[in-house]
All heavy atoms as an XYZ file, in Angstrom:
929
protein
N     135.328    101.343     81.155
C     135.510    102.020     82.419
C     134.303    102.926     82.646
O     133.913    103.684     81.770
C     136.800    102.828     82.391
C     137.057    103.525     83.682
S     138.791    103.862     83.974
C     138.979    105.442     83.240
N     133.674    102.859     83.848
C     132.493    103.681     84.102
C     132.853    105.160     84.176
O     133.932    105.540     84.603
C     131.992    103.184     85.453
C     133.127    102.454     86.061
C     134.023    102.014     84.956
N     131.904    105.979     83.738
C     132.122    107.417     83.833
C     131.656    107.904     85.189
O     130.688    107.402     85.731
C     131.353    108.138     82.721
O     129.972    107.882     82.859
N     132.369    108.883     85.776
C     131.941    109.384     87.077
C     130.598    110.091     86.972
O     130.272    110.672     85.947
C     133.037    110.379     87.480
C     134.010    110.432     86.369
C     133.563    109.496     85.294
N     129.821    110.018     88.037
C     128.512    110.656     88.055
C     128.645    112.064     88.629
O     129.127    112.244     89.735
C     127.549    109.834     88.908
N     128.252    113.045     87.863
C     128.267    114.422     88.326
C     126.857    114.979     88.222
O     126.167    114.750     87.237
C     129.204    115.277     87.465
C     130.635    114.820     87.542
C     131.219    114.107     86.509
C     131.400    115.080     88.668
C     132.526    113.681     86.581
C     132.712    114.647     88.758
C     133.270    113.954     87.709
O     134.564    113.521     87.790
N     126.433    115.713     89.222
C     125.100    116.293     89.207
C     125.064    117.461     90.164
O     125.966    117.661     90.963
C     124.069    115.242     89.597
N     123.971    118.217     90.078
C     123.829    119.387     90.934
C     123.360    119.035     92.338
O     123.673    119.753     93.275
C     122.850    120.376     90.309
C     123.380    120.971     89.027
O     124.611    121.061     88.876
O     122.553    121.341     88.183
N     122.607    117.971     92.480
C     122.047    117.669     93.806
C     121.998    116.172     94.112
O     120.948    115.640     94.430
C     120.646    118.258     93.912
O     119.814    117.682     92.908
N     123.120    115.466     94.051
C     123.075    114.040     94.408
C     122.836    113.864     95.903
O     123.418    114.577     96.719
C     124.447    113.525     93.994
C     125.329    114.727     93.972
C     124.456    115.897     93.664
N     121.948    112.940     96.240
C     121.661    112.671     97.645
C     120.993    111.297     97.783
O     120.543    110.713     96.805
C     120.772    113.765     98.253
C     119.452    113.916     97.559
N     119.301    114.574     96.351
C     118.221    113.480     97.904
C     118.037    114.541     95.983
N     117.360    113.881     96.911
N     120.954    110.819     99.026
C     120.320    109.540     99.327
C     118.861    109.790     99.693
O     118.551    110.692    100.458
C     121.026    108.852    100.498
C     122.456    108.484    100.191
C     123.509    109.313    100.559
C     122.754    107.304     99.526
C     124.821    108.976    100.274
C     124.067    106.959     99.238
C     125.094    107.799     99.613
O     126.388    107.464     99.328
N     117.970    108.968     99.135
C     116.569    109.069     99.541
C     116.150    107.856    100.368
O     115.095    107.870    100.983
C     115.605    109.252     98.343
C     115.667    108.065     97.391
C     115.877    110.560     97.637
C     114.535    108.054     96.368
N     116.973    106.825    100.365
C     116.712    105.639    101.165
C     118.050    105.158    101.700
O     118.968    104.868    100.947
C     116.070    104.562    100.303
C     115.319    103.509    101.068
C     114.759    102.479    100.129
C     113.249    102.541    100.115
N     112.675    101.443     99.344
N     118.169    105.116    103.038
C     119.408    104.637    103.632
C     120.501    105.687    103.591
O     120.219    106.862    103.426
N     121.721    105.252    103.716
C     122.101    103.852    103.780
C     121.746    103.210    105.116
O     121.777    103.861    106.145
C     123.614    103.880    103.557
C     124.048    105.249    103.920
C     122.882    106.147    103.704
N     121.399    101.935    105.031
C     121.099    101.145    106.220
C     122.014     99.934    106.258
O     122.438     99.430    105.217
C     119.636    100.667    106.222
O     119.413     99.883    105.045
C     118.671    101.834    106.254
N     122.309     99.463    107.449
C     123.147     98.278    107.618
C     122.364     97.242    108.405
O     121.776     97.555    109.446
C     124.434     98.639    108.348
N     122.333     96.009    107.896
C     121.634     94.919    108.563
C     122.516     93.672    108.574
O     123.271     93.429    107.636
C     120.298     94.582    107.874
O     120.550     94.304    106.497
C     119.321     95.733    107.987
N     122.385     92.903    109.643
C     123.091     91.621    109.739
C     122.191     90.568    109.114
O     121.002     90.476    109.430
C     123.407     91.272    111.206
C     124.019     89.887    111.308
C     124.341     92.315    111.806
N     122.767     89.782    108.209
C     122.052     88.698    107.542
C     122.929     87.452    107.639
O     123.878     87.302    106.869
C     121.777     89.067    106.086
C     120.975     88.014    105.344
O     120.429     87.115    106.010
O     120.903     88.087    104.103
N     122.633     86.601    108.626
C     123.477     85.431    108.853
C     124.855     85.868    109.320
O     124.982     86.590    110.298
N     125.889     85.479    108.583
C     127.266     85.837    108.918
C     127.759     86.954    108.001
O     128.928     87.016    107.646
C     128.166     84.599    108.810
C     129.507     84.789    109.480
O     129.748     85.780    110.167
N     130.399     83.847    109.278
N     126.840     87.826    107.605
C     127.154     88.941    106.699
C     126.556     90.238    107.227
O     125.574     90.221    107.961
C     126.569     88.690    105.315
O     127.033     87.495    104.772
N     127.156     91.337    106.818
C     126.599     92.668    107.068
C     126.312     93.271    105.700
O     127.199     93.313    104.841
C     127.578     93.550    107.839
C     127.059     94.938    108.175
C     126.022     94.854    109.300
C     128.191     95.858    108.596
N     125.072     93.699    105.490
C     124.653     94.244    104.202
C     124.316     95.721    104.379
O     123.495     96.084    105.223
C     123.419     93.485    103.651
C     122.995     94.056    102.305
C     123.708     91.995    103.539
N     124.958     96.571    103.581
C     124.675     98.006    103.580
C     123.944     98.315    102.281
O     124.445     98.025    101.190
C     125.971     98.837    103.693
C     125.670    100.328    103.590
C     126.681     98.518    105.005
N     122.728     98.895    102.398
C     121.875     99.171    101.237
C     121.497    100.644    101.180
O     121.418    101.311    102.211
C     120.594     98.338    101.318
O     120.887     96.976    101.444
N     121.201    101.135     99.967
C     120.846    102.535     99.776
C     120.157    102.751     98.437
O     120.176    101.880     97.568
C     122.099    103.417     99.820
C     123.017    103.141     98.671
C     123.001    103.727     97.435
C     124.056    102.169     98.623
N     123.967    103.185     96.630
C     124.635    102.216     97.344
C     124.564    101.253     99.537
C     125.682    101.391     96.951
C     125.607    100.429     99.143
C     126.151    100.513     97.876
N     119.560    103.939     98.304
C     119.056    104.431     97.023
C     119.490    105.881     96.921
O     119.238    106.675     97.820
C     117.542    104.319     96.913
C     117.032    104.798     95.552
C     115.557    104.529     95.360
C     115.153    104.912     93.944
N     113.750    104.558     93.688
N     120.156    106.224     95.811
C     120.653    107.580     95.594
C     120.006    108.155     94.337
O     119.775    107.435     93.361
C     122.172    107.580     95.445
N     119.704    109.446     94.387
C     119.102    110.150     93.250
C     119.873    111.434     92.985
O     120.770    111.796     93.732
C     117.612    110.458     93.508
C     116.812    109.185     93.703
C     117.445    111.385     94.700
N     119.484    112.125     91.920
C     120.126    113.385     91.574
C     121.485    113.178     90.940
O     122.350    114.045     91.015
N     121.679    112.019     90.287
C     122.979    111.681     89.719
C     123.151    112.180     88.284
O     124.173    111.931     87.664
C     123.185    110.162     89.781
C     123.138    109.571     91.186
C     123.173    108.054     91.139
C     124.270    110.109     92.042
N     122.144    112.859     87.755
C     122.253    113.420     86.408
C     121.796    112.438     85.349
O     121.630    111.250     85.592
N     121.597    112.960     84.147
C     121.102    112.137     83.046
C     122.201    111.585     82.150
O     121.931    110.776     81.272
C     120.108    112.944     82.203
C     118.842    113.230     82.982
O     118.396    112.424     83.779
N     118.263    114.399     82.761
N     123.444    112.012     82.368
C     124.527    111.532     81.509
C     125.332    110.411     82.140
O     126.028    109.690     81.434
C     125.485    112.687     81.145
O     126.023    113.235     82.348
C     124.753    113.764     80.359
N     125.235    110.234     83.441
C     125.985    109.167     84.118
C     125.354    107.815     83.804
O     124.132    107.660     83.864
C     125.990    109.397     85.613
N     126.178    106.832     83.479
C     125.682    105.485     83.215
C     125.946    104.551     84.392
O     125.316    103.520     84.517
C     126.333    104.899     81.955
O     127.753    104.907     82.131
C     125.951    105.720     80.722
N     126.900    104.925     85.253
C     127.197    104.124     86.433
C     127.867    105.009     87.474
O     128.349    106.098     87.172
C     128.109    102.941     86.085
O     129.351    103.401     85.612
N     127.851    104.519     88.702
C     128.491    105.231     89.801
C     129.184    104.201     90.688
O     128.674    103.103     90.896
C     127.475    106.087     90.602
C     126.419    105.238     91.248
C     128.156    106.965     91.630
N     130.390    104.544     91.159
C     131.150    103.641     92.018
C     130.980    104.061     93.466
O     131.052    105.245     93.800
C     132.629    103.638     91.649
C     133.395    102.640     92.480
C     134.715    102.235     91.874
O     134.828    102.215     90.638
O     135.619    101.924     92.658
N     130.758    103.056     94.322
C     130.635    103.277     95.754
C     131.744    102.524     96.460
O     132.184    101.462     96.008
C     129.286    102.765     96.270
C     128.136    103.645     95.907
C     127.504    103.512     94.688
C     127.686    104.615     96.784
C     126.444    104.325     94.347
C     126.624    105.439     96.462
C     125.996    105.292     95.236
N     132.181    103.070     97.599
C     133.149    102.366     98.442
C     132.651    102.393     99.881
O     132.020    103.352    100.322
C     134.538    102.991     98.341
O     134.535    104.289     98.878
N     132.931    101.311    100.581
C     132.540    101.150    101.974
C     133.795    100.795    102.748
O     134.456     99.801    102.446
C     131.491    100.042    102.094
C     130.903     99.788    103.474
C     130.099    101.002    103.941
C     130.016     98.549    103.436
N     134.145    101.631    103.736
C     135.351    101.407    104.525
C     135.020    101.502    106.008
O     134.032    102.127    106.395
C     136.446    102.439    104.184
O     135.917    103.751    104.410
C     136.899    102.317    102.739
N     135.854    100.898    106.829
C     135.681    100.973    108.277
C     135.950     99.642    108.942
O     136.731     98.832    108.441
N     135.250     99.403    110.056
C     135.427     98.163    110.811
C     134.086     97.609    111.278
O     133.129     98.349    111.474
C     136.315     98.377    112.054
O     135.714     99.374    112.889
C     137.728     98.783    111.686
N     134.070     96.285    111.444
C     132.922     95.580    112.018
C     133.458     94.718    113.158
O     134.383     93.932    112.961
C     132.213     94.682    110.974
C     131.065     93.922    111.624
C     131.717     95.496    109.793
N     132.896     94.885    114.354
C     133.266     94.075    115.509
C     132.103     93.142    115.814
O     130.961     93.591    115.952
C     133.584     94.961    116.730
O     134.663     95.839    116.375
C     133.992     94.124    117.932
N     132.411     91.860    115.894
C     131.374     90.837    116.029
C     131.667     89.935    117.217
O     132.812     89.574    117.457
C     131.317     89.978    114.747
O     131.102     90.825    113.642
C     130.220     88.958    114.809
N     130.613     89.566    117.930
C     130.689     88.530    118.947
C     129.824     87.376    118.461
O     128.654     87.581    118.115
C     130.186     89.040    120.310
O     130.964     90.172    120.694
C     130.297     87.953    121.374
N     130.425     86.180    118.388
C     129.703     85.027    117.860
C     129.976     83.796    118.719
O     130.927     83.756    119.497
C     130.123     84.765    116.409
O     131.522     84.577    116.332
N     129.113     82.803    118.545
C     129.256     81.566    119.306
C     128.682     80.420    118.479
O     127.777     80.621    117.665
C     128.528     81.669    120.641
C     128.767     80.499    121.565
C     128.281     80.754    122.983
O     127.727     81.798    123.289
N     128.509     79.788    123.855
N     129.183     79.216    118.728
C     128.642     78.034    118.078
C     127.379     77.581    118.813
O     127.318     77.645    120.049
C     129.670     76.903    118.067
S     131.104     77.237    117.033
N     126.395     77.144    118.028
C     125.144     76.620    118.581
C     124.881     75.254    117.962
O     125.270     74.989    116.822
C     123.971     77.554    118.265
C     123.830     78.698    119.220
C     124.766     79.719    119.247
C     122.759     78.758    120.097
C     124.635     80.784    120.128
C     122.626     79.818    120.983
C     123.567     80.830    120.996
N     124.189     74.399    118.724
C     123.829     73.083    118.205
C     122.672     73.211    117.228
O     122.021     74.259    117.139
C     123.404     72.142    119.342
O     122.221     72.676    119.958
C     124.511     71.980    120.374
N     122.393     72.119    116.526
C     121.288     72.087    115.573
C     119.950     72.404    116.251
O     119.062     72.995    115.670
C     121.262     70.702    114.916
C     120.276     70.531    113.823
C     120.480     69.179    113.167
C     119.176     68.592    112.708
N     119.336     67.272    112.130
N     119.832     72.026    117.538
C     118.586     72.277    118.264
C     118.528     73.678    118.879
O     117.571     74.013    119.574
C     118.376     71.218    119.345
O     119.463     71.208    120.247
N     119.562     74.499    118.644
C     119.517     75.889    119.080
C     120.139     76.181    120.429
O     119.941     77.268    120.979
N     120.894     75.244    120.973
C     121.537     75.453    122.267
C     122.981     75.910    122.068
O     123.684     75.391    121.193
C     121.512     74.164    123.081
C     120.104     73.722    123.392
O     119.267     74.522    123.786
N     119.833     72.444    123.189
N     123.447     76.864    122.901
C     124.837     77.306    122.778
C     125.797     76.205    123.211
O     125.524     75.462    124.152
C     124.926     78.513    123.707
C     123.809     78.348    124.672
C     122.732     77.577    123.956
N     126.906     76.101    122.512
C     127.952     75.144    122.847
C     128.769     75.733    124.001
O     128.970     76.948    124.067
C     128.842     74.877    121.615
C     130.003     73.978    121.954
C     128.004     74.297    120.495
N     129.230     74.884    124.907
C     130.052     75.366    126.019
C     131.263     76.118    125.488
O     131.844     75.752    124.473
C     130.512     74.202    126.895
C     129.381     73.619    127.713
O     128.375     74.281    127.938
N     129.538     72.377    128.140
N     131.626     77.161    126.195
C     132.785     77.950    125.794
C     132.434     79.425    125.775
O     131.271     79.822    125.867
N     133.449     80.215    125.657
C     133.301     81.663    125.669
C     133.026     82.148    124.246
O     133.690     81.702    123.307
C     134.590     82.318    126.222
C     134.504     83.828    126.185
C     134.859     81.830    127.629
N     132.063     83.042    124.065
C     131.847     83.595    122.728
C     133.111     84.276    122.205
O     133.910     84.803    122.979
C     130.729     84.620    122.943
C     130.019     84.161    124.169
C     131.100     83.553    125.035
N     133.288     84.258    120.903
C     134.473     84.837    120.272
C     134.149     86.251    119.788
O     133.153     86.472    119.105
C     134.893     83.985    119.070
C     136.106     84.530    118.335
C     136.479     83.647    117.150
C     137.698     84.204    116.446
N     138.102     83.370    115.308
N     135.008     87.214    120.170
C     134.887     88.587    119.679
C     136.047     88.872    118.741
O     137.181     88.480    119.018
C     134.898     89.591    120.835
O     133.721     89.459    121.589
N     135.744     89.545    117.639
C     136.785     89.880    116.674
C     136.369     91.119    115.875
O     135.194     91.446    115.780
C     137.058     88.715    115.727
C     135.840     88.283    114.935
C     136.071     86.990    114.176
O     137.027     86.934    113.375
O     135.294     86.052    114.381
N     137.372     91.787    115.331
C     137.144     92.968    114.504
C     137.722     92.709    113.125
O     138.860     92.249    113.005
C     137.807     94.212    115.135
O     137.222     94.426    116.426
C     137.585     95.444    114.276
N     136.917     92.977    112.094
C     137.384     92.823    110.713
C     137.381     94.192    110.041
O     136.496     95.020    110.272
C     136.529     91.822    109.902
C     136.655     90.421    110.451
C     135.069     92.237    109.863
N     138.396     94.413    109.223
C     138.462     95.635    108.443
C     137.591     95.523    107.207
O     137.462     94.451    106.614
N     136.982     96.625    106.821
C     136.093     96.657    105.666
C     136.689     97.571    104.613
O     137.060     98.713    104.902
C     134.684     97.164    106.063
C     133.799     97.341    104.847
C     134.049     96.235    107.082
N     136.778     97.070    103.409
C     137.219     97.865    102.264
C     136.567     97.243    101.032
O     137.162     96.401    100.367
C     138.736     97.892    102.141
C     139.199     98.873    101.093
O     138.398     99.607    100.514
N     140.483     98.893    100.827
N     135.310     97.624    100.760
C     134.544     97.040     99.660
C     134.172     98.124     98.664
O     133.912     99.272     99.041
C     133.284     96.378    100.205
N     134.135     97.751     97.396
C     133.717     98.684     96.348
C     132.770     97.974     95.401
O     132.753     96.743     95.306
C     134.916     99.223     95.538
O     135.574     98.118     94.911
C     135.885     99.984     96.410
N     131.995     98.777     94.699
C     131.096     98.232     93.686
C     130.670     99.322     92.741
O     130.609    100.503     93.105
N     130.393     98.939     91.497
C     129.909     99.871     90.486
C     128.459     99.513     90.189
O     128.146     98.344     89.931
C     130.766     99.778     89.208
O     132.123    100.058     89.564
C     130.302    100.770     88.164
N     127.585    100.523     90.224
C     126.158    100.302     90.081
C     125.604    101.130     88.926
O     126.001    102.279     88.731
C     125.440    100.663     91.396
C     125.931     99.833     92.547
C     127.018    100.241     93.298
C     125.338     98.621     92.839
C     127.501     99.469     94.334
C     125.811     97.837     93.873
C     126.894     98.259     94.628
N     124.684    100.561     88.150
C     124.133    101.283     87.000
C     123.246    102.448     87.432
O     122.567    102.377     88.457
C     123.316    100.215     86.272
C     122.964     99.217     87.324
C     124.105     99.238     88.309
N     123.263    103.507     86.633
C     122.411    104.677     86.870
C     121.350    104.710     85.774
O     121.677    104.632     84.597
C     123.237    105.983     86.857
C     122.324    107.205     86.946
C     124.253    105.982     87.980
N     120.098    104.812     86.188
C     118.982    104.962     85.252
C     118.135    106.137     85.705
O     117.760    106.200     86.877
C     118.127    103.703     85.200
C     118.832    102.529     84.516
C     117.910    101.356     84.360
N     116.681    101.720     83.687
C     116.335    101.311     82.480
N     117.118    100.522     81.811
N     115.179    101.686     81.955
N     117.865    107.029     84.790
C     117.054    108.214     85.106
C     117.604    108.975     86.310
O     116.857    109.468     87.145
C     115.593    107.832     85.343
C     114.979    107.190     84.133
O     115.230    107.615     82.997
N     114.185    106.156     84.340
N     118.936    109.040     86.419
C     119.576    109.817     87.473
C     119.558    109.193     88.846
O     119.831    109.864     89.836
N     119.246    107.890     88.936
C     119.190    107.253     90.250
C     119.778    105.846     90.211
O     119.876    105.233     89.149
C     117.761    107.213     90.772
C     116.791    106.454     89.892
C     115.368    106.568     90.393
O     115.114    106.984     91.521
N     114.420    106.188     89.564
N     120.164    105.369     91.374
C     120.672    104.006     91.499
C     120.294    103.446     92.857
O     120.133    104.182     93.832
C     122.205    103.945     91.302
O     122.600    102.580     91.179
C     122.964    104.585     92.443
N     120.134    102.132     92.888
C     119.900    101.399     94.124
C     121.020    100.381     94.245
O     121.357     99.710     93.270
C     118.532    100.678     94.081
O     117.514    101.653     93.868
C     118.269     99.929     95.370
N     121.608    100.281     95.434
C     122.721     99.362     95.572
C     122.858     98.799     96.959
O     122.201     99.261     97.906
N     123.726     97.800     97.054
C     124.086     97.240     98.354
C     125.464     96.605     98.237
O     125.846     96.116     97.177
C     123.057     96.212     98.833
O     123.062     95.074     98.001
N     126.194     96.659     99.331
C     127.487     96.008     99.449
C     127.406     95.056    100.640
O     126.864     95.414    101.691
C     128.609     97.022     99.645
C     128.926     97.906     98.438
C     129.872     99.043     98.836
C     129.540     97.080     97.316
N     127.938     93.852    100.462
C     127.875     92.826    101.494
C     129.276     92.520    102.009
O     130.193     92.286    101.218
C     127.235     91.534    100.931
O     125.922     91.843    100.468
C     127.162     90.451    101.999
N     129.422     92.527    103.322
C     130.668     92.172    103.979
C     130.479     90.778    104.568
O     129.596     90.567    105.403
C     131.012     93.168    105.114
C     130.937     94.611    104.634
C     132.363     92.829    105.723
C     131.702     94.916    103.386
N     131.282     89.826    104.114
C     131.136     88.453    104.599
C     132.481     87.738    104.513
O     133.235     87.967    103.585
C     130.094     87.710    103.762
N     132.786     86.904    105.463
C     132.062     86.727    106.721
C     132.448     87.813    107.718
O     133.535     88.375    107.618
C     132.543     85.362    107.199
C     133.956     85.270    106.703
C     133.954     85.998    105.379
N     131.546     88.081    108.647
C     131.884     89.040    109.701
C     132.410     88.318    110.937
O     132.912     88.941    111.848
C     130.712     89.982    110.047
C     129.456     89.210    110.422
C     130.453     90.934    108.886
C     128.295     90.084    110.892
N     132.278     86.996    110.950
C     132.881     86.162    112.002
C     133.640     85.035    111.328
O     133.120     84.390    110.416
C     131.811     85.580    112.917
O     132.401     84.632    113.801
N     134.852     84.788    111.805
C     135.652     83.689    111.258
C     135.571     82.442    112.139
O     136.293     81.479    111.893
C     137.126     84.110    111.100
O     137.643     84.472    112.385
C     137.265     85.267    110.128
N     134.692     82.473    113.135
C     134.524     81.325    114.020
C     134.108     80.101    113.202
O     133.236     80.200    112.334
C     133.456     81.634    115.074
C     133.137     80.541    116.095
C     134.359     80.230    116.944
C     131.977     80.970    116.969
N     134.748     78.965    113.477
C     134.393     77.719    112.803
C     133.844     76.750    113.833
O     134.424     76.565    114.903
C     135.609     77.136    112.096
C     136.070     77.987    110.931
C     137.203     77.340    110.150
O     137.446     76.119    110.307
O     137.842     78.069    109.383
N     132.717     76.135    113.509
C     132.075     75.183    114.409
C     132.253     73.774    113.858
O     132.412     73.582    112.655
C     130.592     75.509    114.530
S     130.265     77.168    115.152
N     132.184     72.783    114.755
C     132.376     71.397    114.341
C     131.039     70.704    114.113
O     129.998     71.143    114.616
C     133.174     70.627    115.409
O     132.446     70.673    116.638
C     134.552     71.226    115.607
N     131.096     69.608    113.383
C     129.900     68.789    113.172
C     128.748     69.575    112.580
O     128.909     70.322    111.627
N     127.581     69.399    113.189
C     126.373     70.071    112.691
C     126.085     71.369    113.440
O     124.994     71.919    113.350
C     125.172     69.131    112.787
C     125.310     67.946    111.866
C     124.071     67.116    111.836
C     124.275     65.960    110.870
N     123.061     65.246    110.604
N     127.090     71.864    114.172
C     126.941     73.151    114.855
C     127.013     74.268    113.816
O     127.546     74.085    112.727
C     128.051     73.339    115.882
C     128.068     72.291    116.963
C     129.312     72.395    117.833
O     130.172     73.227    117.620
N     129.402     71.526    118.827
N     126.467     75.410    114.193
C     126.510     76.557    113.292
C     126.826     77.833    114.071
O     126.591     77.916    115.274
C     125.196     76.698    112.516
C     124.003     76.931    113.409
N     123.367     75.925    114.079
C     123.357     78.065    113.742
C     122.375     76.421    114.784
N     122.339     77.729    114.608
N     127.362     78.818    113.369
C     127.744     80.098    113.973
C     126.501     80.970    114.123
O     125.696     81.097    113.194
C     128.782     80.832    113.092
C     129.076     82.220    113.645
C     130.055     80.018    112.990
N     126.356     81.564    115.296
C     125.297     82.550    115.548
C     125.978     83.853    115.944
O     126.839     83.878    116.823
C     124.332     82.080    116.662
C     123.352     83.187    117.028
C     123.592     80.826    116.222
N     125.588     84.930    115.283
C     126.099     86.259    115.610
C     125.299     86.773    116.803
O     124.079     86.931    116.719
C     125.958     87.216    114.413
C     126.640     86.642    113.167
C     126.486     88.601    114.757
C     128.118     86.397    113.294
N     125.989     87.013    117.921
C     125.327     87.481    119.142
C     125.245     89.005    119.190
O     124.270     89.560    119.713
C     126.070     86.966    120.373
C     126.212     85.443    120.489
C     127.087     85.090    121.683
C     124.848     84.794    120.590
N     126.270     89.672    118.688
C     126.303     91.146    118.716
C     127.208     91.640    117.595
O     128.185     90.985    117.247
C     126.817     91.645    120.058
N     126.847     92.781    117.047
C     127.642     93.401    115.981
C     127.680     94.901    116.204
O     126.646     95.526    116.428
C     127.030     93.119    114.595
O     126.894     91.718    114.431
C     127.899     93.659    113.492
N     128.878     95.458    116.156
C     129.075     96.903    116.177
C     129.840     97.258    114.916
O     130.759     96.540    114.527
C     129.885     97.342    117.400
C     129.130     97.147    118.700
O     127.948     97.526    118.754
O     129.730     96.609    119.643
N     129.451     98.359    114.281
C     130.161     98.755    113.070
C     130.362    100.258    113.037
O     129.587    101.019    113.605
C     129.427     98.273    111.805
C     127.951     98.541    111.800
C     127.442     99.739    111.326
C     127.071     97.591    112.275
C     126.074     99.988    111.326
C     125.701     97.824    112.275
C     125.210     99.031    111.802
N     131.439    100.634    112.400
C     131.801    102.034    112.202
C     132.275    102.132    110.751
O     133.411    101.781    110.434
C     132.905    102.439    113.176
C     133.229    103.919    113.125
O     132.591    104.653    112.339
O     134.134    104.344    113.862
N     131.376    102.556    109.870
C     131.609    102.500    108.434
C     131.386    103.852    107.778
O     130.636    104.689    108.290
C     130.661    101.482    107.788
C     130.708    100.060    108.347
C     129.525     99.252    107.859
C     132.014     99.396    107.953
N     132.002    104.048    106.615
C     131.769    105.230    105.793
C     131.455    104.764    104.376
O     132.234    104.001    103.790
C     132.992    106.158    105.772
O     133.261    106.573    107.120
C     132.740    107.382    104.913
N     130.305    105.210    103.854
C     129.910    104.923    102.478
C     130.160    106.170    101.649
O     129.698    107.257    101.993
C     128.434    104.540    102.403
C     127.899    104.249    100.999
C     128.525    102.973    100.428
C     126.380    104.136    101.020
N     130.913    105.993    100.553
C     131.202    107.101     99.640
C     130.793    106.690     98.240
O     130.989    105.546     97.832
C     132.701    107.419     99.640
O     133.140    107.749    100.929
N     130.227    107.649     97.504
C     129.848    107.411     96.114
C     130.218    108.616     95.281
O     130.224    109.744     95.778
N     130.547    108.394     94.005
C     130.919    109.481     93.102
C     129.890    110.614     93.173
O     128.722    110.402     92.904
C     130.989    108.985     91.647
C     132.136    108.021     91.412
O     133.100    108.051     92.187
O     132.050    107.242     90.441
N     130.333    111.792     93.575
C     129.460    112.958     93.602
C     128.535    113.043     94.800
O     127.814    114.023     94.950
N     128.514    112.026     95.645
C     127.632    112.009     96.822
C     128.453    112.311     98.073
O     129.628    111.949     98.156
C     126.976    110.641     96.986
C     125.900    110.332     95.961
C     125.821    108.855     95.683
C     124.568    110.864     96.459
N     127.841    112.962     99.063
C     128.586    113.212    100.302
C     128.832    111.899    101.039
O     127.964    111.018    101.043
C     127.636    114.120    101.101
C     126.280    113.855    100.548
C     126.476    113.474     99.106
N     130.003    111.723    101.647
C     130.256    110.508    102.427
C     129.260    110.421    103.596
O     128.887    111.445    104.177
C     131.673    110.695    102.951
C     132.272    111.782    102.142
C     131.144    112.616    101.639
N     128.836    109.208    103.914
C     127.886    108.990    105.001
C     128.536    108.075    106.024
O     129.035    106.998    105.684
C     126.578    108.362    104.484
C     125.632    108.081    105.634
C     125.919    109.257    103.458
N     128.508    108.494    107.287
C     129.039    107.712    108.399
C     127.910    106.842    108.935
O     126.840    107.356    109.264
C     129.572    108.656    109.472
C     130.385    107.992    110.504
N     130.478    108.450    111.783
C     131.152    106.873    110.488
C     131.254    107.661    112.492
N     131.680    106.697    111.724
N     128.148    105.533    109.016
C     127.129    104.572    109.467
C     127.677    103.867    110.692
O     128.743    103.248    110.643
C     126.836    103.529    108.369
C     126.532    104.204    107.035
C     125.695    102.622    108.770
C     126.672    103.280    105.851
N     126.940    103.948    111.808
C     127.355    103.267    113.030
C     126.196    102.463    113.573
O     125.029    102.736    113.274
C     127.829    104.254    114.105
O     126.767    105.157    114.413
C     129.052    105.032    113.651
N     126.527    101.483    114.349
C     125.468    100.691    114.964
C     126.044     99.581    115.788
O     127.208     99.325    115.831
């Protein structure tokens, strides 16, 4: 079982940032000030992702029909190693669209809105929107 990370000044020096990668949303960060005794730190990501998606043909044309909008709940956790008081991590939410296409069609994410909170042992919670 990982030990909680305690330190005097834990903070993020990079991110957290959220990016859409295909049919996934990836939240990445780098945290420091986690102390020299912590070996790992647990992070949790909660909130919602609202996605608008549509099927496209292999040649890149949209398929007839109305794009699908949906909201998925997010509740992801991960444990990341701490070295020299710092850690780099990312959590991936997938799929963010449950749209299924036929044949050689593929899903394209047209728009994504998210309202998320990233929490880590000893770190202040961070609200991420976009």
